[in-house]
KOLLUM-777269 format. One record per residue: residue in one letter; z, y, x of N, C-alpha, C in turn. Coordinates in steps of 0.02 Angstrom, whole numbers, padded with zeros to 5 digits, always signed. Atoms other than C-alpha are relative to their C-alpha. Last residue first. Example, Ala and Ser with C-alpha at 12.3 -4.5 7.8 and 13.67 -1.06 7.14 Angstrom:
# residues 2
S-00003-00059-00042+00357-00053+00684+00037+00055-00039/A+00000-00059+00045+00390-00225+00615+00000+00060+00045/
END
This chain:
# residues 262
G-00049+00060-00019-00336+00282+01147+00073+00023+00003/Y+00017+00066+00017-00462+00426+01120+00041-00042+00042/Y-00036+00043-00043-00418+00611+01093-00034-00081-00024/I-00048-00050-00027-00526+00748+01031+00039-00050+00040/V-00066+00052+00010-00684+00639+01003+00061+00055+00031/P-00048-00022-00046-00831+00754+00968+00055-00052-00015/M-00056+00003+00045-00978+00672+00869+00061+00010+00048/G-00017+00052+00005-01156+00724+00940+00081+00000-00033/P+00013+00051+00039-01235+00886+00994+00040-00069-00004/V+00061+00014-00008-01137+01007+01096-00014-00066-00054/T+00049-00045+00013-00996+01110+01051-00070-00032+00002/M+00007-00033+00096-00845+01007+01017-00059+00030-00012/V-00006+00052+00062-00872+00908+01186-00008+00020-00066/I+00063+00031+00000-00898+01061+01279-00014-00048-00041/A+00052-00029+00024-00752+01141+01234-00071-00010-00015/L-00007+00005+00076-00642+00990+01263-00055+00051-00031/A+00049+00084+00019-00703+00997+01443+00001-00011-00074/S+00064-00029-00008-00648+01192+01451-00054-00079+00002/E+00024-00044+00058-00488+01159+01386-00076+00004-00001/L-00002+00036+00077-00465+01017+01499-00013+00034-00047/A+00059+00049-00033-00504+01121+01668-00004-00048-00073/L+00066-00042+00022-00390+01264+01578-00055-00047+00019/Y+00009-00015+00074-00250+01146+01575-00056+00026-00019/P+00018+00058+00025-00267+01082+01754-00030-00012-00078/R+00068+00031-00016-00265+01247+01806-00027-00045-00032/P+00043-00018+00049-00100+01301+01712-00069-00015+00015/D+00051-00059-00019+00004+01232+01863-00042-00002-00075/A-00042-00068+00003+00157+01128+01788-00040+00068+00023/P+00026-00051-00027+00064+00967+01756+00037+00066-00004/T+00026-00047+00055+00161+00832+01676-00025+00057+00053/A-00036-00056+00009+00174+00694+01822-00034+00054-00049/A+00025-00069-00014+00072+00532+01810+00052+00062-00017/P+00050-00046+00046+00162+00384+01766-00013+00055+00039/V-00008-00056-00014+00217+00259+01910-00038+00053-00038/Q-00037+00009-00068+00229+00081+01857+00032+00076+00017/W-00048+00047+00018+00156+00075+01675+00049+00005+00063/A-00037-00026+00047+00042+00226+01692+00066-00049+00002/T+00013+00066+00045-00020+00191+01860+00051+00003-00053/A-00068+00023+00040-00050+00358+01951-00027-00059-00033/G-00012+00065-00011-00228+00364+02042+00081-00021-00022/G+00055+00057+00031-00288+00511+01948+00022-00072+00022/D-00040+00060+00005-00134+00619+02004-00052-00052-00053/G-00010+00041-00066-00226+00765+02072+00030-00059-00008/N-00053-00016-00033-00201+00887+01936+00032-00050+00047/A-00002-00078-00022-00363+00874+01860+00067+00011+00032/E+00050-00028-00060-00370+00703+01872+00003+00055+00029/S-00035+00042-00065-00199+00677+01769-00047+00019+00064/L-00041-00037-00011-00282+00795+01636+00040-00014+00061/F+00028-00048-00035-00426+00689+01635+00039+00059+00026/R+00011-00054+00056-00322+00542+01600-00031+00043+00037/P-00047-00042+00013-00356+00389+01707-00021+00067-00025/M+00018-00043-00039-00470+00270+01628+00044+00061+00022/D+00013+00030-00050-00458+00135+01518-00021+00028+00068/H-00054+00019-00039-00364+00243+01394+00001-00056+00059/N-00036+00031+00048-00497+00363+01349+00051-00045+00050/D-00039+00064-00008-00580+00505+01431+00019-00044-00050/V-00018-00020-00071-00669+00675+01411+00037-00048+00038/M-00061-00003-00016-00769+00634+01256+00012+00010+00061/R-00014-00036-00059-00930+00643+01155+00093-00010+00008/G-00069-00021-00012-00958+00496+01037+00006+00028+00062/L-00040+00033-00054-01138+00463+01034+00064+00047-00007/V-00039-00051-00031-01237+00452+00883+00053-00018+00051/A-00053+00030-00018-01393+00321+00848+00058+00062+00020/G-00065-00017+00046-01521+00387+00741+00064-00007+00007/S-00036+00052+00011-01645+00305+00857+00045+00002-00071/G+00024+00029+00059-01787+00442+00838+00047-00057-00002/A+00070-00019+00054-01759+00490+01018-00012-00051-00048/L-00024+00010+00065-01616+00400+01110-00053+00022-00055/A-00011+00068-00002-01687+00412+01289+00011-00036-00073/T+00078+00040+00014-01776+00578+01241+00018-00059+00004/E+00058-00042+00041-01620+00678+01193-00068-00037-00008/P+00002+00030+00070-01504+00553+01286-00047+00024-00054/Y+00022+00081+00000-01558+00620+01454+00002-00037-00079/A+00074-00006+00002-01530+00807+01431-00018-00061-00032/L+00031-00034+00078-01338+00803+01391-00060-00008-00004/A-00032+00048+00055-01304+00674+01534+00002+00033-00063/D+00024+00070+00006-01421+00772+01638+00034-00040-00051/E+00086-00025+00043-01339+00952+01601-00040-00079-00007/V-00021-00005+00075-01165+00860+01643-00057+00018-00035/A+00016+00062+00050-01255+00784+01806+00043+00010-00079/E+00061+00041-00013-01294+00951+01876+00003-00061-00047/F+00006+00028+00060-01126+01036+01840-00071-00026-00017/G+00038-00030+00040-01065+01048+01991-00019-00016-00067/Q+00054+00039+00023-00987+00919+02095-00055+00048-00031/G+00051+00021-00063-00860+01010+02178-00060-00024-00009/G+00042-00066-00035-00728+00992+02054-00045-00032+00057/Q+00011+00009-00063-00623+00842+02014-00017+00067+00035/A-00060+00027-00018-00572+00891+01837+00009-00007+00091/L-00064-00030+00030-00705+01003+01790+00058-00016+00022/A+00013-00076+00019-00878+00955+01863+00057+00027+00003/G+00031-00010-00072-00841+00758+01928-00005+00080-00011/R-00054+00002-00038-00737+00736+01766-00010+00036+00073/L-00059-00065+00009-00862+00808+01654+00063-00001+00051/A+00033-00075-00026-00991+00700+01723+00050+00049-00012/W+00018+00006-00066-00893+00539+01699-00018+00067+00025/A-00060-00017-00026-00860+00586+01519+00018-00002+00086/L-00010-00095+00004-01053+00640+01504+00086-00017+00006/P+00031-00035-00052-01081+00446+01568+00013+00071-00006/F-00037-00001-00069-00945+00377+01464-00038+00027+00034/D+00028-00020-00082-01020+00427+01302+00029+00012+00061/F-00049-00067-00035-00925+00331+01152-00048+00011+00062/A-00020+00016-00063-01062+00228+01056+00041+00050+00026/G-00012-00060-00050-01172+00242+00898+00055-00033+00048/G+00026-00071+00007-01244+00167+00756+00017+00049+00046/L-00043-00072-00007-01225-00007+00830-00024+00057-00028/S-00058+00006-00037-01351-00148+00786+00046+00055-00001/D-00021+00057+00008-01501-00182+00680+00072-00014+00046/P-00008+00019+00071-01556+00000+00675+00037-00065-00033/G+00066+00007+00045-01521+00031+00850+00019-00012-00069/L+00006-00046+00062-01383+00025+00994-00071-00014-00041/F-00035+00037+00060-01329-00109+01095-00008+00044-00060/Y+00024+00077+00005-01463-00106+01243+00036-00005-00075/K+00062+00011+00048-01431+00086+01232-00025-00054-00013/I-00030-00008+00071-01258+00074+01319-00051-00001-00064/S-00043+00056+00022-01324+00001+01474+00010+00001-00056/D+00045+00058+00025-01463+00136+01475+00037-00073-00022/L+00019-00016+00071-01328+00278+01455-00051-00062-00009/G-00041-00001+00045-01241+00213+01623-00017+00000-00069/G-00016+00071+00000-01394+00195+01720+00050-00019-00063/R+00035+00026+00058-01425+00377+01667-00007-00085-00004/G+00078-00005-00024-01291+00427+01766-00020-00041-00060/E+00028-00058+00024-01102+00366+01752-00061+00007+00008/G-00015-00056-00049-01020+00208+01732-00035+00061+00007/T+00056-00008-00050-01005+00106+01580+00023+00042+00045/F-00018-00033-00066-00887+00047+01447-00051-00008+00057/V+00046+00038-00043-00971-00003+01289+00009+00049+00064/E-00012-00025-00074-00839+00047+01162-00050-00037+00054/G-00023+00039-00046-00946+00044+00995+00024+00029+00065/I+00001-00034-00080-00962+00150+00848+00047-00047+00050/S-00035+00060-00038-01000+00083+00669-00022+00028+00075/L+00021-00016-00079-01032+00210+00542+00045-00058+00039/A-00058+00030-00040-01053+00161+00362-00014+00012+00069/A-00053-00025+00029-01185+00266+00262+00073-00011+00031/G-00029-00050-00014-01314+00228+00393+00053+00041-00033/A+00012-00016-00069-01402+00089+00308+00012+00069+00003/P+00065-00013-00016-01342+00084+00120-00002+00008+00085/A+00036-00059-00013-01158+00037+00116-00063-00016-00004/Y-00045-00060+00030-01027-00086+00077-00032+00062-00003/D-00062+00014+00059-01096-00276+00083+00031+00079-00007/S+00006+00032+00065-01266-00240+00174+00056-00009-00047/R+00054-00035+00046-01224-00118+00296-00023-00017-00053/L-00018-00057+00021-01057-00189+00362-00042+00043-00065/A-00049+00009+00059-01104-00364+00357+00018+00066-00016/L+00042+00024+00042-01272-00318+00481+00054-00014-00073/T+00021-00066+00042-01152-00206+00581-00033-00027-00058/L-00057-00049+00030-01043-00367+00622-00038+00056-00034/R-00028+00012+00069-01192-00483+00638+00053+00039-00031/R+00056-00023+00032-01283-00357+00778+00022-00039-00083/T-00012-00056+00040-01121-00339+00853-00045+00005-00064/A-00057-00022+00038-01100-00510+00883+00006+00061-00035/L+00004+00017+00054-01267-00565+00926+00057+00034-00048/R+00031-00056+00037-01269-00439+01072+00008-00028-00071/P+00066+00002-00003-01150-00576+01157-00026+00043-00049/M+00031+00037+00037-00985-00506+01194-00074-00004-00018/M-00038+00057-00011-00885-00428+01330-00030-00056-00064/P+00053+00049-00048-01026-00289+01313+00042-00060+00026/V+00062+00018+00014-00939-00225+01162-00038-00045+00043/A+00008+00048-00047-00748-00217+01205-00073-00023-00022/D-00028-00010-00061-00677-00137+01036-00058-00064+00064/I-00004+00081-00023-00794-00105+00890+00031+00000+00064/R+00007+00011-00070-00736+00054+00805+00005-00055+00022/V-00046+00022-00057-00763+00035+00619-00023+00021+00077/G+00031+00031-00040-00826+00117+00452+00040-00029+00066/D+00056-00025-00006-00789+00213+00301-00026-00014+00076/A+00007-00038-00052-00622+00134+00248-00065+00006+00020/D+00044-00052+00021-00599+00074+00068-00020+00044+00050/Y-00032-00056-00031-00446-00035+00130-00051+00048-00030/S-00068+00004+00034-00474-00206+00042+00030+00067+00015/R+00010+00012+00082-00669-00237+00046+00074+00041-00027/M+00053-00045+00027-00678-00152+00229+00007-00012-00071/W-00023-00054-00004-00530-00269+00304-00041+00065-00038/F-00078-00011+00025-00575-00422+00221+00018+00065+00006/R+00008-00025+00072-00763-00389+00258+00064+00010-00015/L+00037-00056+00012-00727-00366+00437+00000+00016-00052/D-00051-00030-00019-00616-00529+00457-00032+00084-00024/D-00049-00013+00061-00748-00615+00376+00061+00040+00001/V+00040-00016+00046-00877-00586+00510+00053+00021-00069/Q-00023-00075-00003-00733-00627+00622-00051+00033-00045/A-00085-00035+00010-00713-00791+00529+00004+00059+00027/A-00002-00010+00082-00924-00839+00520+00085+00038-00010/L+00041-00049+00001-00935-00817+00720+00015+00021-00073/S-00031-00056-00035-00792-00940+00745-00024+00065-00020/D-00061-00015+00059-00861-01054+00607+00041+00055+00045/R+00007-00016+00058-01036-01054+00693+00063+00022-00049/S-00039+00042+00065-00976-01070+00859-00011+00035-00057/Q+00053+00045+00010-01089-00973+00987+00021-00053-00046/W+00036-00047+00070-00969-00809+00964-00055-00068-00005/R+00041+00046-00003-00822-00908+01079-00067+00022-00067/V+00020+00012+00066-00686-00786+01068-00078-00033+00017/D+00059-00047+00022-00592-00744+01210-00033-00047-00048/P+00050+00038+00003-00408-00801+01231-00067+00035-00027/L+00046-00014+00040-00294-00647+01273-00059-00046-00012/Y-00030+00014+00057-00138-00710+01369-00037+00025-00060/P-00026+00082+00005-00216-00738+01544+00026-00015-00067/T-00053-00004-00033-00304-00552+01521+00026-00082-00008/F-00016-00059-00026-00478-00522+01473+00067+00014+00034/W-00059-00021+00025-00538-00705+01478+00028+00065+00013/C-00062+00000-00027-00696-00738+01541+00058+00031-00047/D-00049+00057+00021-00842-00782+01415+00066+00008+00040/L-00012+00010+00072-00957-00634+01409+00031-00066-00012/I-00019-00054+00042-00902-00542+01566-00016-00034-00073/N-00046+00028+00057-00926-00692+01682+00025+00037-00061/T+00042+00068+00027-01074-00636+01804+00034-00032-00059/D+00068-00014+00009-01035-00445+01813-00034-00072-00007/W+00028-00029+00067-00847-00460+01782-00084+00003-00009/G+00031-00076-00004-00840-00586+01921-00010+00022-00068/C+00017-00022+00070-00753-00756+01886+00006+00080+00006/G+00033+00030+00026-00742-00830+02062-00026+00013-00075/P+00039+00027-00072-00580-00748+02130-00055-00052-00058/D-00031+00050-00053-00520-00669+01967-00042-00018+00040/G-00024-00033-00064-00586-00512+01883+00018-00051+00055/C+00036-00040-00029-00603-00579+01719+00029+00027+00059/V-00008-00067+00005-00494-00722+01698-00030+00051+00013/C-00026-00034-00059-00558-00900+01694+00013+00075-00033/K-00026-00078+00025-00596-01042+01570+00021+00042+00067/G+00054-00054-00036-00700-01197+01657+00035+00079-00024/P-00007+00002-00091-00559-01320+01622-00033+00046+00035/G+00019+00065-00022-00551-01274+01428+00010+00018+00078/D-00058+00021-00026-00571-01120+01341-00015-00064+00031/N+00033+00031-00056-00700-01011+01278+00053-00014+00048/F-00001-00061-00042-00648-00992+01102-00016-00035+00072/W+00020-00072+00034-00691-01079+00932+00003+00049+00064/A+00072-00016-00035-00735-01256+01022-00010+00078-00026/D+00056-00007+00037-00620-01333+00901-00067+00040+00020/A+00024+00065-00017-00470-01373+01013-00076-00016-00044/A+00016+00011-00085-00413-01197+01028-00033-00058+00004/H+00064+00014-00012-00422-01190+00823-00024-00007+00077/E+00041+00048+00047-00262-01198+00756-00070-00018+00012/V-00045+00042-00010-00158-01100+00894-00034-00059-00041/Y-00010+00047-00049-00296-00995+00911+00015-00066+00014/R+00068+00030-00004-00321-00941+00731-00011-00035+00071/E+00003+00070+00050-00120-00937+00714-00083-00015+00019/N+00039-00003+00072-00118-00806+00862-00012-00059-00046/Q-00036+00014+00048-00001-00832+00996-00026-00010-00064/E-00010+00067-00020-00120-00838+01141+00045-00028-00065/H-00077+00026-00037-00162-00662+01063+00000-00069+00007/V-00058-00006+00027-00358-00636+01010+00068-00013+00049/H-00043+00048-00017-00516-00589+01087+00067+00004-00031/N+00010+00057-00058-00678-00519+01066+00043-00028+00036/P+00018+00050+00017-00661-00449+00889-00018-00053+00044/V-00003+00035-00069-00566-00313+00915-00007-00075-00020/L+00013+00052-00002-00588-00183+00758-00018-00023+00064/D+00025+00031-00066-00525-00009+00753+00007-00089-00016/L-00044+00057-00017-00539+00044+00572-00032-00012+00071/L+00044+00067-00030-00639+00194+00537+00062-00041+00021/V-00045+00030-00035-00566+00354+00417-00035-00070+00038/A+00019+00058-00014-00673+00482+00367+00045-00034+00030/I-00008+00029-00057-00588+00648+00317-00009-00079-00008/G+00059+00013-00019-00637+00742+00162+00007-00021+00062/R+00000-00057-00049-00456+00791+00116-00072-00009+00036/E+00000-00056+00054-00468+00682-00053-00016+00058+00055/H+00069-00012+00029-00534+00547+00081+00011+00066-00049/A+00045-00028-00056-00378+00569+00206-00072+00004-00047/S-00009-00073-00020-00270+00545+00056-00049+00036+00046/A+00010-00053+00059-00336+00399+00000-00001+00050+00006/I+00080+00000+00008-00348+00310+00176-00021+00056-00065/L+00014-00043-00066-00154+00351+00191-00085+00014-00001/A-00020-00070+00014-00122+00283+00027-00023+00042+00043/R+00049-00003+00065-00223+00108+00048+00017+00082-00007/L+00065-00027-00031-00134+00110+00232-00056+00036-00056/A+00000-00052-00038+00046+00120+00128-00073+00030+00046/P-00009-00068+00054+00006+00009-00008-00008+00064+00044/
END
């Protein structure tokens, strides 16, 4: 009831609500894993590996490695496992009248995953384009980063993605300094041609939870670890001015501005 009331209240004020969908993995104590670990629903067994461990590179095993040792990786090649993930989306959308989804860890799943999820979203709840799907496609900087993102966009897949290349470029120009605005200019200009006619929307952002926060980077604390040695709160006004400038850019360029992510 509380979530339904929240979404209804948001809709009354013209605010759309996206649900955060995490279909790549579950917790090891999740009943789905407990009940179906032996049914080939997960990338489990003697060959399983954790992303980043020796012999389990992010570049070679990203589609089947476990994100951490306690998060079993969903095996999308299983018809039953795939159907369960799609049914999850249908349940949440049917039950709570949300306006779309943010899909986590997109590159860690076969492309069929986002295609099947967005097909259910568009066919079950709204005409194409009326329900938003935006993906977390973590990439590096530059045009290569956008090309990696572009692979997951289109009328039969995600309607948008978070703009990591722009976030890196803003960091280089404003948080770290010394890199100039050429990369920022290219990060804004290249998508205009690379995504022309696709209808895709980029979520313009300055950082997220998987990278050092922009403010910490601008304060020289980008190497701090949040869990062990958290970054200090800046006392100097300059990091705040840099963040203000970066947010001003994402709020005024084409795309979907992301005020805070994570």
